[in-house]
N, C-alpha and C positions, 0 to 999 in steps of 0.2 A: 248583232245582226245589220242595223241601220248604217253603221260604219262601214261594215264589209260591202254593202250594197253600194255606198257612195264611192268607195275605192274602185270598185268595178265600172261604175259609171265613168270615173276619170280615166281609168285604163281603155276604155272604149275609143277616146279622142285618139286620133292617129294610127287606129288599127287598120290593117290591110283589109280592103274590101274584096279582095280576089280578082279585081280587074287588071289588065295589062296596063302599065304605066305607073303603078304603085311607086312611090317615092322610097328608094331604099339607100339612104346615105351611108358611104363608106369613109368619106375623107371630111374632116372638120378642120377648119382654119380658125385659130383663137388670135386675136389681136390684144394685147395687154396681158403681161404674165405677171400681174400682182396676184393677192391671194384670191380674188374671185376668178380671174381669168386663168390663173396657173390650176387652181383646183377643178375648173370646168374641163380643162385640157385633159388633166390627169384622169379624171372620172370617165370621160369619152374613151380615153385610151384603154382603161380597164375593162370596159364595156366592148372592146373590138374594134373600135375605129382606129383608122390612122389619122393621127393629129399632128398638125404643124403649129407650133406655138411662136408668135412673133412679138418683139418689142425693140426697143431701140438698139440694143447690144446684147451680146451673149451674157455679159455680166449681170444684166437684168432679168435674164430666163433661168440662168443656174439656180437660184434659190427655189423657183418653182419645180424644177428638175428634180432637185435634192429632196423637196417635200413629198414629191411623187414617188421617188424611190423608197422612201421610208414607209409610206402608205402601202405601196405594193408589196412590201416585204412583210409588213404586218397582215396584209390580206390574204396573200397567196402562200406564204409559207413554203414556197418551192423555188430555189435561185433560178432554174430554167426558165420557169413562167415568168418570174420577175424580170428577167432579161429580155424575153420576147415580149412583154408588155411595154417596158422601157424603150425598146426599139421602135414601137408604134408612135411613141411620143418625140418629136423631132423639132429641136431648137430651129428657128427660121427668122434669124433677126433681119433680113432682106425682104421677107413676105413673098417667097416665090410661091408658096403654098396657096394663096389665093387663087391662082389660076387654075388649079385642080380640084379644090374643094367643092363639095357638095352643099356645105352649110359653112357660112362665114359668121362669126359672133365677135362682135367688138366689145370689149370690156376694158376700156381705157377710163382715165379719171373724168369726173363729171364736168366737162367743159363743152359747150353747144359748138363753138366754132371749131375746136378740134375735131369734134365727132363729125361735123358737117364736112370739113375738109378731107378727113379719112374716107367717109362713104362715098364722096364724088370720086376719089382714087380708086377705091375697091370696085365701084361700078364699071369703070373703064377696063378692068382686067379679069373680073369674074365671069366665070362660065354663064351664059345667058338663062339657065334653069337653076342656078345656085341660088339657096335661101339667103338672104341678107338680113342679118338680125344684130339689134343691140341688147345689152344686158342693162340698160340705164334703170334706174330705179327712181329717178327724180325729174328727168328732162322729158318734154312731151315729143312723142314720136314724129308728130307733124311738124314740129320746128327742125328736127334732123333730117327728115325727108325732103325738105325743100332743096338739099343739095343734089338730090338725084335727078337724072334725067327722066327716071322712071319711078316716081314715090310710090307708086303701089307695090314695090318690090320689099319695101322696109317693113319688118315685123319686130316684136319684142319678143326675147326669149329671157326670161327674168328668173335667174337662180337665186337661192337664199343660201346665207352662210350658216354653218359649215356645209358645202356642197355634198360631201359624202354621207352627211346623215340627214339632210333634209329631203323627203320624197317629191316635194311639189315644185314644180315650175310654172310660171305664168306665162302663157303665150298671148301677146298683147297685139290687140288688132287697133292700128291707127286709123285716122279718118279716111285714108285712102289705100289703106293695106289690101291687097289682093286675096281672095278668097283661096286660090290655089297655093299661094305662098303660106298662108296661115295654116292650111291642112297640111303641108309639107313640114312646117316647123313642128306640129304636133306628131307627126310621123318620127322626126327626128328625135322628140323629147321621149316618145315610146320606146324607140330604137335603143337609147341608153339607160332603160329602166327606171325612168321617172313618171311622175302623174302629171299630165298635161292640164292645166286649168285655164281655159279660153276666158280672157278679161278684155275689156275695151280700155283704151288710153284714157287716163284720168289720174289726177294727182295720187301717188301712192298705190295705183291699181287696186287690188282688193287687201292683200296681206299687211302691207304697211300702212294703209289708210285705216285700218280697225286697230293696228298695234300702237300706233303713235299715240293717239288720245289715251289709251289703256296706260302706256308707260307714263305719260304725262301725269295723269290722275294719281299714279303711284308716288311719283317723285313730288307732288303737292302734298301728300300725306306725310313725306318726310320732311317737307318745309313746316308743317303743323306741328312737328315734335314726335311723330310716330317712328319708332326705330325700323331701319331698312328690313331687319330680320322679321319684324312682325308683320310688316306689309307683305313680305314674300311668304311668311307662313300662312297668312290667311287663304292666298290663292293656291297654295299647294294642298291646303286642306279642302279646297273647292275642287281640286282634281287636275289642276296644271302641272306640267313637268317640270316647269321653272319659274321661279317668282319674277315679278315684273323689273324689279331693281337689279336682280342678278342677270336678267335679260339685257337690260340697258347697258350694264357694264360689259357685258359679252358682245353686244353690237359695236359698243364704241361710244363714249359720251359726247364726242364731237358730232358724229353721224346723228345721235338721238336730238342734238341742237338743231342741225341742219334740218332734219326731218320735221321736227316740231315747227320750225318757221314755214316750211313748205306746206305742212298740212293743217296748222291749227287755224291759219285765218288771220285776217288784219286785226291789230289791236290785241292779239292774245299774248299774255306774259309768260316767258319762259319760267320754269321753276326756279328759284333763287339758288338753292344748293347745286343743281346741274350746272349753272352758269359759274359758281364759284369753282367748282372742281375744275372744269373746263379751262378757266382762265390760269389755274395753278399747274395746268399741264397733267392733270390726273384724268385720264380718258378711260379709265376702265380696266379690263384684264390685260389688254395689249401693252399698257405701261406699267402695270403692277399695281396699280391704286385707282379706285374710282370710290363708289358708295361704299365698297369693301375693299380691303387690301388683300392682294392674291400672293400667294407662295406656290411656285410651280403650277401656275394655272387654277388653283382652288382658293376659294374665298375664305377668308377667315371670319367666322360668324360667332356672334354670341347667341347663348340660347335665347329663343324668342320668349318674351313674357307672355301672358294671356293676350289672346287677340279680342279686340273690342267686337262686340256684337254689330253686325251689319256692315263690317270692313269688306269682307269679300264681294257683297253685293255691291258696294259703292265702287270698287275696283273695276268690277266687270262691266258696270252699267255703260261706261263710254264706248267700250267695245261692242256691246250688243247694239247700241245706239247707231254707231258707225257702220255695222254690218247693214242694218236696216236702210240707211242712207245708199249705201253702195247698191242695194237691190233695186231702190226707187230710182236711181241716177241710171240704171242700167249697165253698170260696171261689170256685173255678172247676169247672166241670163235668168237665174231662178234662185228661190230659197235654198232649193238642194244643193245646187253647185256653190253657195255661199257657205253652206255647212260643210262641204266637203274641203273647200280652199281653205277656211278657217282652221279645220281640224289638222288637215296635213300641212299648212304653212305655217301655223303658231303652234301646234299641240294642243288647242282648245280641248278641254276635259272630255274626252271621247266618251265616257259614260253619258254625257247629256245628249249624244247625237248630234251636236252642233249648235250654235248658239240661237239659230232661227227655231230649231227643233225645241230647245231649252226655253225659249219665251212661249211658244205655243204651248208646252206641256204645263209651264207654270200659270199662264193666263186660264187653262182649263181646269187646274186645282183651284185657283182662287174664285173660279165661277162657280164650281161646286160648294166652296165654303160660303 
């Protein structure tokens, strides 16, 4: 019941209030046709929007269109509907779609100067009322926004991988983000049937800020000689949908190193095995090998031996601490939204009602004892 209530609260963000002037986006322009940008574009086309997808040339856009075609065929199972949906997804190497778009999302590589130059160009030609958004997960909105004549226009619309499966989208408020632009961004997220979570601009926002220390602790356990299968089994038994080691392999170990540096703070030592794997070019599922070896995308796992007592609690503790920090720092408005974000953004064991609810219930039990 609590999870249902949390979901309904997230659905409320971006809902029409019935007044004239409600934001009803019809055209999305995505810049960057990599895995994230291409999959955001495909999802929006599937939800009925006209989407223009920009990259440096058609050859860079083609793999995203191919992935979209395969996804549409699997989802729709009707050749006519597949064709109609693909017709809404338009390769646009020259970026003409920016001029007509209601929402523009930048999803290029994580380079501050490249993003700043891009947004300066976008602002000159985009419609005055268009939402200008970045999908960045590691750069400060405030640093990107300095390139704009009107920095208040920039918001974050942060999707998670895989886009089609992850229901949550963080809508990020920078220091100067305009309230109307944020409301419009949430209306866009609602329009494409995702759950919008309003967060403040801070390293990792909410979801990555709580996942990074959790995955780092799991990898430290591997450094101590605990098998990856045992680490993953401990949290699967706790109720997580995926173990932290397999999750790190899925995200990409190179990304795990970068996120760890960004979020762990000065002087933090990265897990040894993680660095060894990355140095050897074993980056996880995408290269066929990470902590596990992958065959057709599936990890080859040994049977987990008995799980040491207290291992699940040790693994979950850094995540719980990080959630509390995010609330204290105002990254999310309250504990309820933190619970919603972590359940729908990480799959945190839903039976707990979320990390803060879990902490509250356990402190009550301990108090009764």
